[in-house]
C-alpha positions in Angstrom: -61.8 15.0 -21.8 -59.4 17.2 -19.9 -56.6 15.5 -18.0 -56.3 18.6 -15.7 -60.0 18.1 -14.7 -59.5 14.4 -14.3 -56.5 14.9 -12.0 -58.3 17.7 -10.0 -61.3 15.4 -9.3 -59.0 12.5 -8.4 -56.8 14.6 -6.1 -59.9 16.0 -4.3 -61.9 12.8 -3.9 -59.0 10.4 -3.0 -58.0 11.9 0.4 -61.7 12.3 1.3 -62.4 8.6 0.8 -59.2 7.1 2.3 -60.3 7.3 6.0 -64.0 7.0 5.1 -66.5 4.2 5.7 -66.1 3.3 2.0 -62.5 2.0 2.7 -63.6 0.0 5.7 -66.8 -1.4 4.3 -64.8 -2.6 1.3 -62.2 -4.1 3.6 -64.8 -5.9 5.7 -66.5 -7.3 2.6 -63.1 -8.5 1.3 -62.5 -10.4 4.6 -65.8 -12.2 4.1 -65.9 -12.8 0.4 -63.4 -13.3 -2.5 -61.8 -10.0 -3.5 -62.6 -9.9 -7.3 -66.5 -10.0 -7.0 -66.3 -7.6 -4.1 -64.3 -5.2 -6.2 -66.7 -5.5 -9.2 -69.7 -4.9 -7.0 -68.1 -1.9 -5.2 -66.8 -0.4 -8.5 -70.2 -0.6 -10.1 -71.8 1.0 -7.1 -69.3 3.8 -7.2 -69.8 4.3 -11.0 -73.5 4.8 -10.4 -73.0 7.1 -7.4 -70.5 9.3 -9.3 -72.9 9.5 -12.4 -75.7 10.7 -10.1 -73.4 13.3 -8.4 -72.1 14.5 -11.8 -75.7 14.8 -13.1 -76.8 16.8 -10.1 -73.8 19.1 -10.4 -74.4 19.5 -14.2 -78.0 20.4 -13.5 -76.8 22.9 -10.9 -74.6 24.5 -13.5 -77.8 25.6 -15.5 -78.6 28.1 -12.8 -77.1 31.7 -12.9 -73.3 31.7 -12.5 -73.2 33.7 -9.3 -75.7 31.3 -7.6 -73.8 28.2 -8.8 -70.4 29.4 -7.5 -72.0 30.5 -4.2 -73.6 27.0 -3.8 -70.4 25.3 -4.7 -68.5 27.5 -2.1 -71.0 26.5 0.6 -70.7 22.8 -0.4 -66.9 22.8 -0.1 -66.9 24.9 3.1 -69.3 22.4 4.7 -67.1 19.6 3.6 -64.0 21.3 5.0 -65.6 21.8 8.4 -66.9 18.3 8.6 -63.6 16.8 7.6 -61.6 19.0 10.1 -64.0 18.2 12.9 -63.8 14.4 12.2 -59.9 14.4 12.1 -59.7 13.3 15.8 -62.3 10.5 15.4 -61.1 7.0 14.7 -61.8 5.2 11.4 -65.4 4.6 10.7 -66.5 1.2 11.8 -68.0 -1.0 9.2 -67.6 -4.3 11.0 -71.3 -5.0 10.9 -71.6 -4.2 7.2 -71.5 -7.7 5.9 -72.8 -9.4 9.0 -74.8 -12.5 8.3 -74.2 -12.4 4.5 -72.6 -15.6 3.4 -72.9 -15.9 -0.4 -70.4 -17.8 -2.6 -71.4 -17.2 -6.2 -69.6 -14.3 -8.1 -72.9 -12.6 -8.9 -74.3 -12.9 -5.4 -71.1 -11.5 -3.8 -70.9 -8.7 -6.4 -74.6 -7.8 -5.7 -74.1 -7.8 -1.9 -71.1 -5.5 -2.3 -73.0 -3.3 -4.7 -75.9 -2.9 -2.3 -73.7 -2.2 0.8 -71.6 0.4 -0.9 -74.4 2.1 -2.9 -76.3 2.6 0.3 -73.3 3.7 2.3 -72.3 6.4 -0.2 -75.5 8.5 -0.2 -74.7 12.1 1.0 -71.0 11.3 1.4 -68.4 14.0 1.1 -67.1 12.6 -2.1 -70.6 13.0 -3.6 -70.6 16.7 -2.5 -67.1 17.2 -4.0 -68.1 15.5 -7.3 -71.3 17.5 -7.6 -69.4 20.7 -6.8 -66.7 20.0 -9.3 -69.2 19.1 -12.0 -71.1 22.4 -11.4 -67.9 24.5 -11.4 -65.8 23.0 -14.1 -68.4 22.3 -16.8 -66.7 19.0 -17.9 -68.9 16.2 -16.5 -67.0 13.4 -18.3 -63.6 14.4 -16.9 -65.1 14.9 -13.4 -66.7 11.5 -13.6 -63.5 9.8 -14.8 -61.4 11.4 -12.0 -63.8 10.8 -9.2 -64.5 7.2 -10.2 -60.8 6.5 -10.6 -60.2 7.8 -7.0 -63.0 5.7 -5.6 -61.8 2.6 -7.5 -58.3 3.2 -6.1 -59.5 3.4 -2.6 -61.7 0.3 -2.9 -58.9 -1.6 -4.7 -56.5 -0.8 -1.9 -59.0 -2.0 0.7 -60.0 -5.2 -1.2 -56.6 -6.3 -2.3 -54.3 -5.0 0.5 -56.7 -5.4 3.4 -55.9 -5.0 7.1 -52.3 -3.9 6.6 -53.5 -0.7 5.0 -56.1 0.1 7.6 -53.6 -0.2 10.4 -51.1 2.2 8.8 -53.5 5.0 7.7 -52.8 8.3 9.5 -56.6 9.0 9.5 -56.3 12.4 11.3 -53.7 13.7 8.9 -55.5 12.5 5.8 -58.8 14.2 7.0 -56.9 17.5 7.7 -55.3 17.5 4.3 -58.7 16.8 2.6 -60.3 19.6 4.8 -57.6 22.1 3.5 -58.3 21.0 -0.1 -62.0 21.6 0.4 -61.3 25.0 2.0 -59.2 26.0 -1.0 -62.0 25.1 -3.4 -64.5 26.9 -1.2 -62.4 30.1 -1.3 -61.9 29.9 -5.1 -65.6 29.5 -5.6 -66.4 32.4 -3.2 -64.0 34.7 -5.1 -65.7 33.7 -8.3 -69.1 34.5 -6.8 -67.9 38.0 -5.7 -66.3 38.6 -9.2 -69.5 37.6 -10.9 -71.7 39.8 -8.7 -69.3 42.7 -9.1 -69.0 42.3 -12.9 
């Protein structure tokens, strides 16, 4: 496992998820249910989602190198554009996420939290970033560890700090910083594509 790859995945995924529906869905669930089972359910959902993204990225890496770096460049460029365009929008609303679900047992709350977050994460920017990193860096275990740690950090902040955090997040700034990070990764991947094709 490479600490550099773990940190790269963490730094890339964390700002993408801070203003995302993930944070607010976790926050809403934590206002309805006890925090610990919510965190367990959310964390398990994230672990499975990251494993799927890393597997997809690792399979992508079996293709020719120029094609892989080109696809990775496109993934990150699309992510950068989507993040930059969403910078002026407000936080994603997840107020209806847990509507009507009143369970009290640990397992039931964890299962509800798992289901809500597992469904909400499909096609998310963090999945694109994780798949792109797994394809580019050829270290799936480190990418998994970094991306999952970032997602656990975001959900932990939401579940255990709650509304205070949501009110203080500079959503536009966080999304712009994340967009710049995605753009940097897109440029690096594009340069690698050109070098591979030229060499």
